[in-house]
C-alpha positions as CSV (number, residue, x, y, z in Angstrom):
1,M,21.6,14.1,11.0
2,H,22.0,13.1,7.4
3,S,22.2,9.4,6.8
4,L,23.9,7.4,4.0
5,F,20.6,5.4,3.9
6,R,19.7,7.0,0.6
7,R,16.4,7.5,-1.3
8,A,16.5,6.5,-4.9
9,K,15.9,9.2,-7.5
10,A,12.5,8.8,-9.0
11,P,12.5,9.3,-12.8
12,A,11.0,12.6,-13.9
13,A,7.5,12.4,-15.4
14,A,6.3,14.7,-18.1
15,S,3.0,14.9,-16.2
16,P,1.6,13.3,-13.1
17,P,-0.2,10.0,-13.8
18,A,-3.9,9.9,-13.5
19,P,-5.1,8.6,-10.1
20,M,-6.6,5.1,-10.0
21,P,-10.2,4.9,-11.0
22,M,-13.0,4.6,-8.4
23,L,-16.1,2.4,-8.4
24,S,-19.7,3.6,-8.5
25,F,-22.7,1.3,-7.7
26,P,-25.9,0.7,-9.5
27,G,-28.4,3.5,-9.2
28,K,-32.2,3.9,-9.6
29,K,-34.1,5.7,-12.3
30,A,-37.5,7.3,-11.3
31,L,-40.4,6.5,-13.6
32,R,-43.5,8.6,-14.2
33,F,-46.6,8.0,-12.2
34,E,-49.0,5.4,-13.7
35,G,-52.8,5.7,-13.7
36,D,-55.1,8.6,-12.6
37,T,-53.3,11.0,-10.2
38,S,-56.1,13.6,-10.1
39,A,-57.0,12.7,-6.5
40,A,-53.4,13.1,-5.3
41,E,-53.1,16.4,-7.2
42,R,-55.9,17.8,-5.0
43,D,-54.0,17.1,-1.9
44,A,-51.6,20.2,-1.2
45,D,-48.9,18.1,0.3
46,L,-48.9,15.4,-2.3
47,A,-49.0,18.0,-5.1
48,V,-45.8,19.5,-3.9
49,L,-44.2,16.0,-3.7
50,M,-45.3,15.2,-7.2
51,H,-43.9,18.5,-8.5
52,A,-40.5,17.7,-6.9
53,R,-40.5,14.1,-8.2
54,A,-41.3,15.4,-11.7
55,H,-37.8,17.0,-11.7
56,V,-36.3,13.7,-10.6
57,V,-38.0,11.9,-13.5
58,L,-36.9,14.6,-16.0
59,A,-33.3,14.3,-14.8
60,S,-33.5,10.5,-15.2
61,E,-34.9,10.7,-18.6
62,S,-32.5,13.3,-19.9
63,A,-29.4,12.1,-21.7
64,R,-27.7,15.4,-21.1
65,A,-28.3,15.4,-17.3
66,G,-25.1,14.8,-15.4
67,A,-24.6,13.4,-11.9
68,A,-24.8,16.9,-10.5
69,E,-28.2,17.7,-11.9
70,A,-29.6,14.3,-11.0
71,A,-28.3,14.7,-7.4
72,A,-29.7,18.2,-7.1
73,A,-33.2,17.0,-8.2
74,L,-33.0,14.1,-5.7
75,R,-31.9,16.3,-2.9
76,T,-34.8,18.7,-3.5
77,Y,-37.2,15.8,-3.7
78,L,-35.9,14.2,-0.5
79,R,-36.2,17.6,1.4
80,V,-39.9,17.6,0.5
81,I,-40.3,14.2,2.0
82,Y,-38.2,15.0,4.9
83,A,-40.1,18.2,5.7
84,S,-43.6,16.7,5.0
85,N,-46.1,15.4,7.6
86,I,-47.5,12.7,5.3
87,L,-45.0,9.9,5.9
88,A,-47.5,8.1,8.1
89,G,-50.6,9.5,6.6
90,P,-53.3,7.9,4.4
91,G,-52.6,10.2,1.5
92,Q,-49.6,8.3,0.3
93,Q,-52.0,5.5,-0.8
94,K,-53.2,7.8,-3.6
95,L,-49.9,7.4,-5.4
96,C,-47.9,4.4,-6.8
97,F,-44.2,5.1,-7.1
98,A,-42.1,3.2,-9.6
99,W,-38.3,3.1,-10.0
100,R,-36.2,1.0,-12.4
101,D,-32.8,-0.4,-11.6
102,D,-29.9,1.3,-13.4
103,A,-27.6,-0.8,-15.5
104,V,-25.0,-2.7,-13.6
105,A,-22.3,-0.3,-12.4
106,G,-18.6,-0.6,-12.3
107,D,-15.6,1.5,-13.1
108,E,-17.1,4.8,-14.5
109,S,-13.7,6.0,-15.8
110,D,-14.5,4.6,-19.2
111,G,-17.0,7.0,-20.9
112,R,-17.9,4.7,-23.7
113,K,-18.8,2.0,-21.1
114,A,-20.9,4.5,-19.2
115,K,-22.8,5.5,-22.4
116,A,-23.4,1.9,-23.2
117,K,-25.0,1.4,-19.8
118,A,-27.1,4.4,-20.2
119,A,-28.3,3.1,-23.6
120,A,-29.2,-0.3,-22.1
121,V,-31.3,1.4,-19.4
122,G,-33.1,3.5,-22.2
123,Q,-33.9,0.2,-23.9
124,G,-35.9,-0.9,-20.8
125,Q,-33.3,-3.2,-19.2
126,G,-33.4,-3.4,-15.4
127,Q,-36.1,-4.5,-12.9
128,T,-38.9,-2.2,-12.1
129,Q,-40.1,-1.8,-8.5
130,R,-43.5,-0.3,-7.4
131,H,-44.8,0.7,-4.0
132,T,-47.2,3.0,-2.3
133,S,-45.3,3.6,0.9
134,L,-43.6,6.9,1.3
135,A,-41.2,5.4,3.9
136,T,-40.0,3.1,1.1
137,E,-39.9,5.9,-1.3
138,W,-37.7,7.8,1.1
139,A,-35.3,4.9,1.2
140,V,-35.2,4.3,-2.6
141,A,-34.6,7.9,-3.3
142,L,-31.7,8.0,-0.8
143,V,-30.0,5.0,-2.6
144,A,-30.5,6.8,-5.9
145,L,-28.9,9.9,-4.5
146,A,-26.0,7.9,-3.1
147,A,-25.5,6.4,-6.5
148,E,-25.4,9.8,-8.2
149,L,-23.0,11.1,-5.6
150,A,-20.7,8.1,-6.0
151,R,-20.9,8.6,-9.8
152,A,-19.9,12.2,-9.5
153,A,-17.0,11.4,-7.3
154,A,-15.7,8.8,-9.8
155,A,-15.9,11.4,-12.5
156,E,-13.9,14.0,-10.6
157,D,-10.4,14.9,-11.9
158,R,-8.3,14.0,-8.8
159,R,-5.0,15.3,-10.1
160,G,-5.4,18.5,-8.0
161,A,-6.3,18.9,-4.4
162,D,-9.6,20.6,-5.0
163,G,-10.8,17.7,-7.2
164,I,-9.7,15.2,-4.5
165,R,-11.6,17.1,-1.8
166,R,-14.8,17.3,-3.9
167,A,-14.5,13.6,-4.6
168,C,-13.9,12.8,-0.9
169,G,-16.9,14.9,0.2
170,A,-19.2,13.4,-2.4
171,L,-18.2,9.8,-1.2
172,C,-18.9,10.7,2.5
173,D,-22.2,12.2,1.5
174,A,-23.0,9.0,-0.5
175,A,-22.2,6.9,2.6
176,G,-24.5,9.1,4.8
177,A,-27.4,8.6,2.3
178,L,-26.8,4.8,2.3
179,R,-26.8,4.6,6.0
180,A,-30.0,6.6,6.2
181,A,-31.6,4.4,3.6
182,A,-30.9,1.3,5.6
183,G,-32.4,2.8,8.7
184,P,-31.7,2.0,12.4
185,R,-33.6,-1.3,12.2
186,T,-32.6,-2.6,8.8
187,T,-29.3,-4.5,8.1
188,D,-29.3,-4.6,4.3
189,A,-26.0,-6.4,3.5
190,C,-25.8,-4.9,0.0
191,L,-26.2,-1.3,1.3
192,A,-23.7,-1.9,4.0
193,A,-21.2,-3.3,1.5
194,F,-21.7,-0.2,-0.8
195,E,-21.3,2.1,2.3
196,R,-18.0,0.4,3.1
197,L,-16.9,0.8,-0.5
198,V,-17.5,4.5,-0.7
199,L,-15.9,5.2,2.7
200,V,-12.7,3.4,1.8
201,Q,-12.6,5.3,-1.4
202,A,-13.0,8.5,0.5
203,L,-10.1,7.4,2.7
204,E,-8.1,6.7,-0.5
205,C,-8.7,10.4,-1.3
206,Y,-7.2,11.3,2.1
207,F,-4.1,9.4,1.1
208,E,-3.9,11.3,-2.1
209,L,-4.2,14.6,-0.2
210,A,-1.5,13.5,2.1
211,V,0.9,12.8,-0.8
212,A,0.0,16.1,-2.5
213,G,0.4,18.0,0.7
214,G,3.8,16.6,1.5
215,K,2.7,15.0,4.8
216,P,5.2,12.9,6.8
217,P,5.8,9.4,5.5
218,A,4.9,7.9,8.9
219,L,1.4,9.4,8.5
220,R,1.1,8.3,4.9
221,S,2.0,4.8,5.8
222,K,-0.7,4.6,8.4
223,I,-3.3,5.9,6.0
224,A,-2.2,3.5,3.3
225,Q,-2.3,0.6,5.7
226,Q,-5.8,1.5,6.8
227,V,-6.9,1.8,3.1
228,S,-5.4,-1.7,2.4
229,H,-7.2,-3.2,5.4
230,D,-10.6,-1.6,4.5
231,Y,-10.3,-2.7,0.9
232,H,-9.7,-6.2,2.1
233,E,-12.9,-6.0,4.2
234,V,-14.9,-4.8,1.2
235,F,-13.5,-7.7,-0.8
236,I,-14.8,-10.2,1.9
237,S,-18.2,-8.4,1.9
238,L,-18.5,-8.7,-1.9
239,G,-17.7,-12.4,-1.7
240,S,-20.2,-13.0,1.0
241,L,-22.9,-11.1,-1.0
242,E,-22.3,-13.2,-4.1
243,Q,-22.6,-16.5,-2.1
244,Q,-25.5,-15.5,0.2
245,Q,-27.8,-13.2,-1.8
246,Q,-30.3,-14.5,-4.3
247,P,-30.6,-13.2,-6.9
248,P,-27.0,-12.0,-6.8
249,P,-26.5,-8.3,-6.4
250,P,-26.1,-6.2,-9.5
251,I,-22.3,-5.8,-9.2
252,D,-19.8,-5.9,-12.1
253,K,-17.5,-8.8,-12.3
254,S,-14.5,-6.4,-12.2
255,W,-15.4,-5.2,-8.7
256,A,-13.9,-8.1,-6.7
257,P,-10.5,-8.0,-8.5
258,H,-10.5,-4.2,-8.3
259,V,-10.8,-4.0,-4.6
260,Q,-8.5,-6.9,-4.1
261,A,-5.9,-5.3,-6.4
262,K,-6.2,-2.0,-4.4
263,A,-5.8,-3.8,-1.1
264,A,-2.5,-5.2,-2.4
265,Y,-1.4,-1.8,-3.9
266,F,-1.9,0.0,-0.6
267,Q,-0.2,-2.7,1.4
268,A,2.9,-2.2,-0.8
269,E,2.5,1.6,-0.6
270,A,2.3,1.4,3.3
271,N,5.6,-0.5,3.4
272,L,7.2,1.9,1.0
273,Q,6.1,4.9,3.1
274,R,7.3,3.1,6.3
275,V,10.8,2.7,4.7
276,R,10.8,6.5,4.0
277,A,10.0,7.1,7.6
278,L,12.8,4.7,8.7
279,R,15.3,6.6,6.6
280,E,15.1,9.4,9.0
281,Q,16.2,7.0,11.9
282,G,19.4,6.0,10.0
283,P,21.5,3.1,11.3
284,G,19.6,0.3,13.0
285,S,16.6,0.5,10.7
286,V,18.2,-0.4,7.3
287,G,17.7,-4.2,7.7
288,E,14.0,-3.6,8.3
289,A,13.8,-1.3,5.3
290,V,15.3,-3.9,3.0
291,A,12.8,-6.5,4.3
292,R,9.8,-4.2,3.9
293,L,10.8,-3.2,0.3
294,R,11.2,-6.9,-0.6
295,L,7.8,-7.5,0.9
296,A,6.3,-4.7,-1.1
297,V,7.7,-6.2,-4.3
298,S,6.4,-9.7,-3.5
299,V,2.9,-8.3,-2.7
300,L,2.8,-6.5,-6.1
301,D,4.1,-9.5,-7.9
302,A,1.5,-11.8,-6.3
303,A,-1.2,-9.3,-7.4
304,A,0.0,-9.2,-11.0
305,G,0.7,-13.0,-11.1
306,K,-1.4,-15.7,-12.8
307,A,-3.7,-16.2,-9.9
308,G,-3.7,-12.5,-8.8
309,P,-6.5,-10.0,-9.3
310,L,-4.3,-8.2,-11.9
311,G,-3.2,-11.3,-13.7
312,K,-4.2,-11.4,-17.2
313,K,-4.9,-15.1,-17.0
314,S,-6.7,-15.1,-13.6
315,S,-9.9,-17.0,-13.0
316,S,-11.9,-13.7,-13.0
317,S,-10.4,-12.5,-16.2
318,S,-12.5,-11.5,-19.2
319,S,-11.9,-9.0,-21.9
320,S,-14.1,-6.4,-20.2
321,T,-12.7,-7.1,-16.8
322,A,-9.2,-6.9,-18.1
323,A,-9.9,-3.5,-19.7
324,A,-11.5,-2.2,-16.5
325,L,-8.4,-3.3,-14.5
326,A,-5.9,-1.8,-16.9
327,P,-5.5,1.5,-15.0
328,L,-4.9,-0.4,-11.8
329,R,-2.4,-2.7,-13.5
330,D,-0.5,0.4,-14.8
331,A,-0.5,2.0,-11.4
332,A,0.9,-1.2,-9.8
333,A,3.6,-1.4,-12.4
334,R,4.7,2.3,-11.7
335,L,4.7,1.6,-7.9
336,R,6.8,-1.6,-8.4
337,K,9.4,0.4,-10.4
338,E,9.5,2.9,-7.6
339,V,9.9,0.2,-4.9
340,E,12.5,-1.5,-7.0
341,A,14.6,1.6,-7.2
342,E,14.4,2.2,-3.4
343,L,15.3,-1.5,-2.8
344,A,18.4,-1.4,-5.0
345,A,19.6,1.7,-3.1
346,A,18.9,0.3,0.3
347,E,20.5,-3.0,-0.5
348,N,23.6,-1.3,-1.8
349,D,23.9,0.8,1.3
350,N,23.4,-2.1,3.6
351,C,26.0,-4.3,1.7
352,H,28.6,-1.6,1.7
353,V,28.0,0.5,4.8
354,Y,25.6,-0.8,7.4
355,F,25.8,-4.7,7.2
356,E,22.6,-5.2,9.1
357,R,20.7,-8.4,9.3
358,V,17.6,-8.5,7.1
359,P,14.7,-10.1,8.8
360,A,12.3,-12.6,7.1
361,A,9.0,-11.1,5.9
362,D,7.0,-13.2,8.4
363,A,9.2,-11.8,11.2
364,L,8.1,-8.2,10.4
365,K,5.6,-6.6,12.7
366,E,2.3,-5.6,11.3
367,L,2.3,-1.9,10.3
368,P,0.2,0.4,12.5
369,A,-3.0,1.8,10.9
370,L,-5.0,4.8,11.9
371,P,-5.9,5.1,15.6
372,E,-9.3,6.6,14.7
373,P,-11.3,7.1,11.5
374,L,-10.4,9.9,9.2
375,V,-13.6,9.7,7.2
376,R,-17.2,9.2,8.4
377,A,-20.6,9.0,6.7
378,T,-22.2,12.4,6.6
379,A,-25.3,12.9,8.6
380,V,-28.4,12.8,6.4
381,E,-29.4,16.3,7.4
382,K,-26.2,17.6,6.0
383,V,-26.4,15.5,2.9
384,L,-29.8,17.0,2.0
385,R,-28.6,20.6,2.4
386,E,-28.7,22.6,-0.8
387,A,-25.1,22.5,-2.3
388,D,-23.6,25.5,-3.9
389,G,-25.3,26.3,-7.2
390,E,-28.0,23.6,-6.8
391,A,-30.9,26.1,-6.8
392,A,-30.1,26.7,-10.5
393,L,-30.1,22.9,-11.2
394,A,-33.3,21.8,-9.6
395,N,-36.2,23.7,-8.1
396,G,-38.9,21.4,-6.7
397,G,-40.3,24.0,-4.3
398,A,-38.9,22.4,-1.3
399,A,-38.0,24.1,1.9
400,T,-34.3,24.2,2.5
401,I,-33.0,22.3,5.6
402,G,-31.4,24.9,7.8
403,H,-27.7,25.0,8.5
């Protein structure tokens, strides 16, 4: 049955807007072995490991190596460690492994910013860690792989379904690598926060797929509500890290307002999609629709206000942070226009046709989220499988983990 409860006509766009940028976290750069390695080279197992690690170092040192090449080399190297029998052996003491922290990561959508970070690393910035434990090497290499996968996901063109799926898969793989790096007995708060971040970004990809695929508004509302909730949890985790961890984690200052802004954006989106689901019910739901649209406008206004994460004069604002948040500010402005158009149409229908009472915002029930997770961290065995085309990118002589 057709209802007078109308949907506002969205203005035609010349081309779809670019999706909101995603965050990638600081990675690790492998350094060459120091000192005499002749004894290790005579050990057959260690020789294979050293050969595989040499490809990781080359990818780290190459200015032309992208995230795909770096990830391929790291996967090959990790397969060597995974398949070896020397994790608990004395041979590992023959080698000293060294890694340097990558530059502070943030929004990788700005190519100039990424190049500046790479240049800073090339100039020797970042702490260097050394160890002789292969178990530690396994964990550090997994973190490095997770960072490259997150960087690859952030660089994907998500204006098409294929790009969205690739980004989602890379983010789930990154979460799996981070979980394996932490291990069953380790509760590293920083790795846990990074894992939550990449998983909520993977769920954001699911929302983009739901919109692109024309899924029902009720489902889109549940996904958006879950994304909003999970971004809020990440925001809390980041705040806790900054207060408790000394020295503070290498996180860009734009991260906290970024995730806070996305939590607000998807809360507004969840209410908008809920209204579109209510439209199918017709009379009896118009009052709630008006209330939810008003709530969506207030949420976006609060995010863009003086004290909000997108406010140009907020306490976290700086020139670099403001530039990093500009794409989110634009996306929130587009969503606000869409909500305003829907609100004007709904209020007009209610004033002239339905005359329903509009409840106060605090009287609205909390929107339902997803009953079970849509995204999960990939098992490390699957993360380390050779991806399509990886054999041409890195060949460290490692045995492939079977499918």
